[in-house]
C-alpha positions in Angstrom: 20.8 3.5 6.7 17.7 1.5 5.8 16.8 -1.3 3.2 15.8 1.6 0.9 19.4 2.6 0.8 21.6 -1.1 0.7 20.5 -4.2 -1.5 22.1 -6.4 0.9 22.3 -4.7 4.0 21.8 -1.5 5.7 23.7 -2.2 9.1 27.3 -0.5 8.3 30.0 -3.1 9.1 31.7 -0.2 11.1 28.5 -0.3 13.5 29.8 -3.8 15.0 28.7 -7.0 15.2 26.4 -6.5 18.3 24.4 -4.4 16.2 20.9 -5.9 15.0 21.0 -7.4 11.8 18.2 -8.6 9.3 17.1 -12.1 10.1 14.8 -11.8 6.3 13.8 -10.1 3.3 12.0 -6.9 3.4 8.2 -7.1 2.7 7.2 -4.0 0.3 4.0 -2.6 1.7 1.9 -0.4 -0.6 -1.8 0.9 -0.7 -3.7 3.3 -2.7 -2.4 3.1 -5.9 -5.7 4.9 -7.5 -4.6 3.5 -10.9 -1.4 5.2 -11.3 1.0 3.0 -12.9 4.0 5.8 -13.1 3.6 6.2 -9.4 3.8 2.6 -8.6 6.6 1.8 -11.4 8.5 4.6 -9.5 8.1 2.5 -6.1 9.2 -0.3 -8.0 12.4 1.5 -9.3 13.5 2.4 -5.6 13.1 -1.2 -4.6 14.6 -2.7 -7.6 18.1 -3.3 -5.8 16.4 -5.6 -3.1 15.4 -8.9 -2.8 12.2 -8.8 -1.1 10.2 -11.4 0.6 6.8 -10.3 -1.3 4.7 -7.3 -2.0 1.2 -6.5 0.0 -1.3 -4.0 -1.5 -3.8 -2.8 1.0 -6.5 -1.5 -1.4 -8.0 1.2 -3.6 -6.0 -0.2 -6.3 -7.5 1.0 -9.6 -10.0 3.8 -9.4 -9.0 7.6 -10.5 -6.0 7.0 -12.3 -4.7 7.1 -16.0 -4.1 3.3 -16.2 -6.4 1.6 -14.0 -6.1 -1.7 -15.9 -2.3 -1.5 -16.1 -2.0 -1.2 -12.3 -4.4 -4.5 -12.2 -2.1 -6.3 -15.1 1.2 -4.9 -12.7 0.1 -6.1 -9.3 -0.9 -9.7 -10.9 2.6 -9.9 -12.8 4.4 -9.4 -9.4 2.6 -11.8 -7.3 1.4 -9.1 -4.8 -1.2 -9.9 -2.3 -4.3 -7.8 -2.8 -6.7 -7.0 0.0 -10.2 -5.0 -0.7 -10.5 -1.2 -0.5 -13.6 0.7 -0.6 -13.4 1.7 -4.0 -12.6 -1.8 -5.3 -15.9 -3.0 -3.6 -17.7 0.0 -5.4 -16.1 -1.3 -9.0 -17.7 -4.1 -9.0 -21.0 -3.2 -7.1 -21.8 0.0 -8.0 -23.5 0.8 -11.3 -24.2 4.4 -12.7 -28.3 4.2 -12.5 -27.8 3.5 -9.1 -26.0 7.2 -8.4 -27.4 10.3 -7.9 -24.9 12.8 -8.3 -25.8 16.2 -6.2 -23.1 18.6 -7.3 -20.7 19.5 -10.0 -17.8 17.8 -8.1 -20.1 14.7 -7.6 -20.7 14.5 -11.4 -16.8 14.5 -12.0 -16.1 11.8 -9.9 -19.1 9.6 -11.3 -17.5 10.0 -14.3 -14.0 9.0 -13.1 -15.7 6.0 -11.8 -17.6 5.4 -14.9 -14.5 5.9 -17.2 -12.5 3.2 -14.5 -15.2 0.8 -14.8 -15.0 1.1 -18.4 -11.2 0.6 -18.7 -10.7 -2.3 -16.2 -13.8 -4.4 -17.8 -16.7 -6.3 -16.3 -14.6 -9.1 -14.9 -11.9 -7.4 -13.7 -14.4 -4.9 -11.5 -15.8 -8.4 -10.4 -12.4 -9.5 -9.2 -11.6 -6.6 -7.7 -15.0 -6.6 -5.2 -13.9 -10.0 -4.4 -10.7 -9.9 -3.3 -10.5 -10.4 0.4 -11.1 -7.7 3.8 -7.9 -9.1 4.8 -4.9 -11.4 4.3 -2.0 -12.5 6.7 1.6 -13.1 5.3 4.5 -14.3 7.4 8.1 -12.8 7.6 10.9 -14.8 7.3 10.9 -15.3 11.3 7.4 -16.4 11.1 6.0 -12.9 12.1 2.6 -12.5 10.9 1.5 -9.3 9.0 -2.1 -8.8 8.5 -3.3 -6.6 5.3 -6.7 -4.6 5.8 -8.0 -1.3 4.1 -9.1 0.3 7.2 -9.8 -0.2 10.7 -10.1 -3.5 11.9 -13.6 -2.2 13.8 -14.6 -0.7 10.3 -12.6 -1.8 7.3 -14.5 1.6 5.3 -13.0 3.7 7.7 -9.4 4.8 7.8 -7.3 4.4 10.8 -6.2 7.2 12.1 -2.5 7.7 14.3 -4.7 9.1 16.9 -5.7 8.7 20.7 -8.2 6.2 19.7 -5.5 3.5 18.0 -5.2 1.1 20.6 -8.7 0.6 20.6 -8.7 0.2 17.4 -6.1 -2.4 16.9 -6.7 -4.1 20.0 -8.3 -7.5 18.4 -5.2 -7.9 16.2 -3.1 -11.3 17.2 -0.5 -10.9 14.2 2.8 -9.1 14.8 2.5 -6.3 12.3 -0.9 -4.8 10.9 -0.7 -2.5 7.4 -3.1 -0.6 6.3 -3.9 2.4 4.0 -7.3 4.6 3.1 -6.3 7.5 4.5 -3.1 8.3 2.2 -1.1 9.4 5.3 1.5 7.1 6.3 2.7 6.2 9.8 4.2 4.0 11.8 3.4 3.1 15.4 4.1 0.6 17.8 1.0 -0.3 20.2 2.1 -3.0 22.8 3.4 -5.4 20.6 2.1 -5.0 17.6 3.6 -2.5 14.8 1.3 -0.3 13.2 1.9 0.8 10.2 -0.3 3.1 7.6 1.8 2.5 4.0 0.2 6.0 2.6 -0.7 6.3 -1.0 1.4 5.5 -4.0 -0.9 7.3 -6.6 -2.3 10.0 -4.3 0.2 10.9 -1.5 0.0 14.3 -0.5 3.9 14.8 -0.2 5.7 17.0 -2.5 9.3 16.4 -3.3 11.1 19.5 -4.8 7.5 20.6 -6.4 7.2 17.2 -7.8 4.5 14.5 -7.1 5.7 11.5 -4.8 4.7 8.1 -4.2 5.0 7.0 -0.8 5.9 3.2 0.3 7.3 1.2 3.3 9.6 -1.5 3.9 9.0 -3.7 6.5 12.1 -6.3 7.8 12.6 -8.7 10.5 15.8 -8.3 12.9 18.1 -10.3 15.0 16.9 -8.4 18.3 13.0 -10.4 17.5 12.0 -6.0 16.4 10.2 -6.1 13.0 11.1 -2.4 11.7 9.2 -0.5 9.1 10.9 2.1 7.1 8.5 4.7 4.7 10.1 6.5 1.6 8.5 9.3 -0.4 9.6 8.3 -3.9 9.7 10.8 -6.4 7.6 10.1 -9.6 10.3 10.9 -12.3 9.3 11.6 -16.1 11.1 7.9 -16.8 8.3 6.2 -14.9 5.7 8.2 -16.4 6.9 7.3 -19.8 7.7 3.3 -19.1 4.2 3.5 -17.5 3.0 5.2 -20.6 
C-alpha cells in the first residue's frame, strides 16, 4: 500500500507495530504541467483523500496546453511552491521578433508559444520568468527538499538516471532533490540523497489502457528516518477534462 491508496496510513495494521510508520504528511511533487488543466485536476483528484504537507511544482507550468492561465490560477490557489523551468523563463523574456523559424515544426512551436503568451498576458509571463530557479521546503521530520527544474549543474538541462547522476547531484546538501524537465519519472538514492524526477503531469509518455496519463509523486518521511517516494501514473478521465473545461 502507498499513500495514494490510504487516507491516513498505508502500512496495514497486520504488518505489526515494528514496521516503519509515517511521521508526517506526504508532499505532492509535480512537474511539467504544460498548461494542461485537465491533467492537473486528475492528479488532484487522485490525492484528494490525503491531507498533504504541501505541493511543489518543478517548472514548465504553462507552455503548450489548452489552459495555461487556468493552470497558473490553480497553482496559486493551491499555494504551490513553484520554481522556474526553461519555458517559464522564455515566456517572460522571448518576443516574437526574436525568433526566426527554420521549419514547419519550428513555426508550429512558435505559434503555440505566442498563443500561450497571449492567454497568460504580460504580467503573468513576467511572473513566470521571475520564479526562483530553486526552492527548499521542509517535511515534518525537518528533512529538506530541494526543488528545481533540471540538473544542479545546469538547470536548463534535464537530469537523467544514468552513470553521471552521482556527479550531477554531488553539490546538493538537502535530503531530497525533486526535478522535472525530461518528462520521465524516476526515484533513486545516491548515498543519503533521494533523487526524484517527478515526470510530467501534462506530457507523460505513459498511456493507461490507451488513454493518456499524468505522472506525480508523493514523498513522505517515516519513523526509521527514511524518506520514501511513491510515483503514480494517473489516468486523465473525461470527468477531469469536463471540470477543467
